[in-house]
N, C-alpha and C positions, 0 to 999 in steps of 0.2 A: 580512515585510511586515505592516503593520498594517491591519486592516479599518476602513473609514470608518463610524463610528457617530455618530448625532446624540444629544446629551444631552437630557435633559428641558428644560433651560434653552433650548437652541437651538430645539427644537420649539415651545416656548412663545413665543419671540420671532418665529418664522416665522408662527405662528398669529395673533399680535397684528398683525403687518404685513398679513396678508391681511384681517383684520377692519377695520383702518383704511382699506385700499384700497377695500373694499366700501362702507364708510360714506362715503368721499370721492366715489365714483362715484354713490351714491344721492343725496347732497346736491346735487351739481352737475348733476342732471337726466338722467343717462343712463337712469334707470329711469322717467322721466316720459313722458307721451304726446307724440306729435309735435305741435308747435305749428302753428297755422293760418298759412297764408301769405296771408291776406286782405289786400288792398291797397285802401285807399279810393281812389275815383276821382272826379274832378270835371273836367268838360269844358265850357268856355265859348268863345265866339267869340274870334278873334284880338284881341289887346290887352287882354283881360280874363282874369283867372285867380283861382282860389281860393288863399287863403294860410292859411286856418284853417277847419276843418270839424268840428263836434261836434254829434251828434244825441242828445239826451237821451231817456230812455224815455217821457217825457210828450209827446214830439213837438216840443219846443222846439229850434230850430236856432241854434247859434252859428256865424256865417258871416262871414268877412272876405274882402273883394274887393280884389284888386290890379289896377291899371289902368296901361296904357302907351299911351294914345291920343294923347299929345302935348299935350293940353289938360286943364283942370280939368273934371271932370264932377260933376253933382249927381244922385245916385240918389234917385228919388222913390217907387218901389214895387218890391216883391220878393215873389215867390210861390214856394213849394216844394210840389209836388204830384205824385202818381202819375198824375194825369190828363194824357193826352198832347195834349189839345186846348188851344190857346192860350186862356187865361182871357178871357171876355168883359168881365170887370170886374177891373181890377188895383187892389186896395186900396192906398191911400197909406200909406207908412211914417209912424209917429208923428213921427219926426224924419228929414227928408231928410238924406242923407249926402254931403258934399263930399269928393272924392278928387282930389288933385293927381296929375298924370301921374308915374308912377314910384313912387307911394306905395300904401299899402293902408289900409283902414279897415273896421271892423265894420259890416255892414248890419243884423245882428240879433245880440243878445247882446253880450258884451264891454262896451265903453263907449258903445254906440250909443244906448241908451235905447229900442231897438226890440225887440219880441218877435215872431218869426215862427214859426209852427207848420207842420210838414210834414203834409200831408193825404193822404187815400186817393184812390182813383179818382174818387170823387164830387166831389172838390175842396173838401169841407166838413169831414168828420169826420176826427179824428186816429186812425190805426190803433192797435189794442192791440198793444203790443210789449214785449219783455223785453230786458234787456241782452244784447248779442251777436247779436240778430236783424239781418238785413240789410234795408236800405231802398234801393230803386232808384227814382229819381224824376227829375222835370224841374224846372228852375229857370227862372223868367221874371222879368226885371227891366226897368224903364224908367228912363231917365236923360236928362238934358239936357246938351248940350255948353255950353261957356262962352258961346257966342253965342245960347243958348236953343233950339237945334235939338234936337227930341226924338229919342231913339233907343230901340230895343227889342232885347233880347238874350235868347236861349234857350240853356240849357245842361242838363247832366245831372249827377247825383251817384249814387254807389254808396257807401254808408257803413253802418257797424254802429252800432246803438243803444248808448249807453254808460250 
């Protein structure tokens, strides 16, 4: 009976395979830290929803609104703030935004021509933030229905600065 012995060549090939396996696992993230399971959240009243949400570190918000009210709406003002009180003054958007039912459009950023900055609790100053910081705030918007009837909506967002 012959004893099983590994030759230097076989040991070298086995070592090479182990090194390649370790390199593959390292590159594919097995050794990387656990990724955050943070989920952005946006809550608005029925028939209104967020379709895009990006908060830049300078406080500028890119926000697209989708609506399904059954009629054309004209959004005239939009506020993003940590202040929980309904603003006594709702500043008008530079460009009001018409949104057909079943469609979406940017209220700020994108192709809207509007810039909206998310503010702190005082409703004026923009918080100092870094990329990855979390911002939890309120959204307030006013819009008119096709017949001119004014409407007000309040929502919330939870988003990370990018």
